[in-house]
N, C-alpha and C positions, 0 to 999 in steps of 0.2 A: 299807585305804581303803574308802570307801563303795561300794555297788553302783552300777555305771554305769547311766545312764539311756539310753544308746544303745550301739550295738555298738562294740567296740574297733576303731579305724581299721585298714584293711588295710595290710599291708606294714610295713616298719620305719622309714619316713621320719619318722613322728611322734616316734619316740624321740629323734632328734638334732635335729629341726627342728620343735618344737611350735608355733611361731608362723608357719610358712611360709604358711598359708592365711589369715592374719589380714588384714583391711583396715587402713588406716592408723589408728593410735590413739596416745594419749599414751604408752603403754608402748613401742610400736614406736619412737616418737621418742626415748625414753630409751635403748633398748638397741641401736638400729641394726639392720642386717640380721641375721636369725636364723641366723648361721653357727655350726656346731658348733665349740666351743672348749673346751679343757681347761686354759686358763691360769688357775691358781688366784688369782694376784694381781689380774688384771683382773676376775675374777668377784667378788672381795671388794670391789674399788673400785666396781664397778657396783652391788652391793647397798648399799654405804655411801651412794652418791649418791642412789639411789632412796629410802632411808630418810630422808636429810636433806630431800629434797623433800617427802616424804609428811608428815613430822612438823612441818616449818616451825618455828614459834617454840618447839616442844617438843624440837627436835633436841638442844640442849645436855644434856638429861637423859641421853643415851647416854654422855656423858663421865664420868658418875658411876658407870658400870658397870665392873667388871673387863674387861680387854681381851677375854677369851674370851667373856664374856657379851654384850659389845657386838657382837661379830661374829655371835653367834647371833641376837641381836635384829634386826640388820640383815638377815640372811638371811630370817628369818620375815616381816619387814615387806615385803621385796621380793616374797616369795611371795604374801602377801596382796594386795599391790598388783596383781600379775599377775592373780590370780583376779578381782578386782573390776574391773580394766580390761576383761577379757572381758565381765563382766556388764553393764557400763555402755555398751558399744558399741551403735550403732544396728543395725537389721536384725531378722531374725526371732528369736523366742525360742529355737527349736530350734537355730539356728546358735550362739547364745551359750552354750547349755548344752553343745553339742558341743565348743566350745573349752575350756570349763571341764573337761569330762570328759577331753579329750585331755591337758590339763595335768596332771590327776590321774594319768592312766595313766603319763605321763612321770616324774612324781615317784615313783610307786609302783615303777617299774622301777629308778630310781636308788637308792632306799632299799633295794631288794633286792640291790644290788651290781652292777647292769648299768652299763656306762659310758655316760653321757649328757653331751653337750657343750653343753647349754644352761646359761649361767652361773648363773642363779638356782637352778636345780635342782641344779647341781653343788655350790653352797654349802650347800644344804639337805642334800645327801647327806653332805658332809664333816662338818657339824655332827651329823648322825645317827650317824656313826662315833664321835664323841667322846662323845655322850650321846643316846640314842634320843629322837626326838620322840614324844610321846604320840599314838598313832594316833587315839584318840577326839577329841582336840582338833583334829587336822588334818581329820578328817571333818566336825566341826562347822563349822570355818572354811569348807570347801568348800560345805557346806550353806547357810551364810549368803550366799555368792556366788551360788549357784543361786537362792535366794529373791530376791535383788536382780535377777537376770536376768529374773525373771518378773513383777516389780512395778515399774512406773514410779515410783510414789510411795507412801509409806504413807498409808492411808486416814484414820487418826485419830492423835491424840497417843499413845494407848495402843499402837497398832501401831508407831509410831516408837520408842517407849521399849523395846518388846520386841525390835525389830530391833537397836537399838544395844546393848542389854544382852547379847543373844546373841553379837554380834560381839565385844564387849569381853570376855566370859567366855571365849570360845574362844581369843582371842589371849593372855589372861592364863594360861589353863591350858596352852597350848602352850609358852609361855616358862618357866613355873614348874613344869611337869610335873604340876600338879594345880590344882584350884580351891581357893583359900584361904578366902575369906569373901565375904559379900555386899558389904562396903564396898569391897574391892579391885575386884570386878567392876563396881560402880557407878561407881567412879572411872574405870575404863577406858571405860565407856560414855559418861560425861560428857565425857571428852576427845574421843571420836569425834563427839559431837553438837556440841561447841564448834568442832571443826575444820570441820564442815559449815557452821556459821554464818560462819566466816571466809571460806569459799569460795563463799558464797551468790551474789555477783555473777558469779563465774566460771561457776558451775553454770547460772545463768539465761542467760548468754550462749551456753551450749551447749544451751539448751532443756531443762534439767533443773532441778527444784526439789526440794530435800531436805526441805522442810517438808510436814507432812501436808495432804491435800486438805481436811480439815475446818477447818483453820486458814486456808488460802489457796486458795480454789477458782480454777480456771482459767476463762477466758472461752471463747467458741466457737472462738477461734483458738489456744487453748492458752497464752494469756498470763496472767500474774498481775499484779494491781494492786500498784504500788510501796508505797502507804501501808499496804495490808493486809500486805504482806511484812514491812515494818519493824515493824509492831505485833506480828505473829506472832513475829518474831525476838526481840523484847524479852520476850515471854511465855516463849519458850524459854529465855532467859537465866535467868529466875527458876527454872525447873524444873532447869536445869543446876546452878545455885548450891546448891539444896537437896541435891542429890546430893554435890556437892563438900564441903559443910560436914559431911556425915556420914562422909566418907572417913577422917579421921585415926584414928578408932577401930579401923580394920582394918589400918593400915599397920605396926603393930608386928610382925605375923606375917610380913612380907616379909623375904627375905634382905637382908643388909646393903646391898649395892650397889643393889638394886631399891628398897629403902626410901628411899635418898637420891634416886634418880631420881623416885620417886613424890612426894616432898616438893617437888622442883623443879617438877614438872608441876602440882601443886596450887597452888603460889604463882603460877606463870605463868598458870594458868587463871583464877584469881580476879582478877588484874590485867586480863587481856583482857576478862573479862566486864564489869568496871566501865567499860572504855573503849567496849565495844560499846553499852552502855546510855546513853552520853553522847549527848544529842540532837544535838550538833553533829557527830558522826561520821557520815559517809556510808558506811554498811556495804556498800552495793551497789557503790560505785565505789572506795572507799579503806578497806578493812577495817583495823582497828588491828593493829599489829605491836609486839612488844616491842623497846624500845630496847636497845642494847648494854649500857648501864649497868644496866638492869633484869635482863638475862640474867646478868651477872656477879654482881650482888647476890643473885639467887635461887640461883645456884650455890654461893656462899659460905654462905648460910643453910642450904641443903640439906645441905651437908657437915657443918655444925654440928648441926643438928636431927636429921639422920638417922644420927648416930653410934650 
């Protein structure tokens, strides 16, 4: 794991209770009191629930993976969610970095074989026993979370693109154990950016804006103009679409199940982009969601195309 930016916490409490000192957060609401538990089934259920919440309309893609790979992806997504939940909390930058470091220390101990009763970390350790996580990819993922902890918003479109690409590349490399090609990384980053657009209203309600400052400046009170936000969101749709349309060239190199999941995600993303760009859609109050019929149709097409 990467070199810590603060000292390892004193004592052994952090090993079994890495969330004990956290203020209330979305993750804390998901996982309840941070009690040590070695219940494998409950840990798997927790990671599956976090993954479904995090992926939203893209969650059906996991159904196209073999069971072992699905559980691996759920563990990684829950781990990433934890890291970024720490990074997005309010408070001092040093406190957020300390929480990320503490989580990394906990994971490092678990991967080394020490018993750790945090459910997400427990699942990450179990998956590591089956097939080692690539250390570089996990380090890169934590580095992305640290970067987010120190930056409220990206300054420019280029900065936002670099951040999403770095996160997408680290997630893809962790799952696939290597970085395959630029198209796969670009697809992952495009899905991350699209997810941010879908949560735009929710983020603004929490006084966070995922769009670059150069696109949507804040006023003296830290607020963003709604008309500017919607115009910037539609420009972002155009940038996302350009990445998505280049993705098919790189999907052939994906393992079978992941290829199907990528096809589903690509089809779903293109549909969602079209709906976001509809001027009658109120992106801030009622972001578009995939209808059940669309999800089923895309699953069937992904099974056929991704053979």
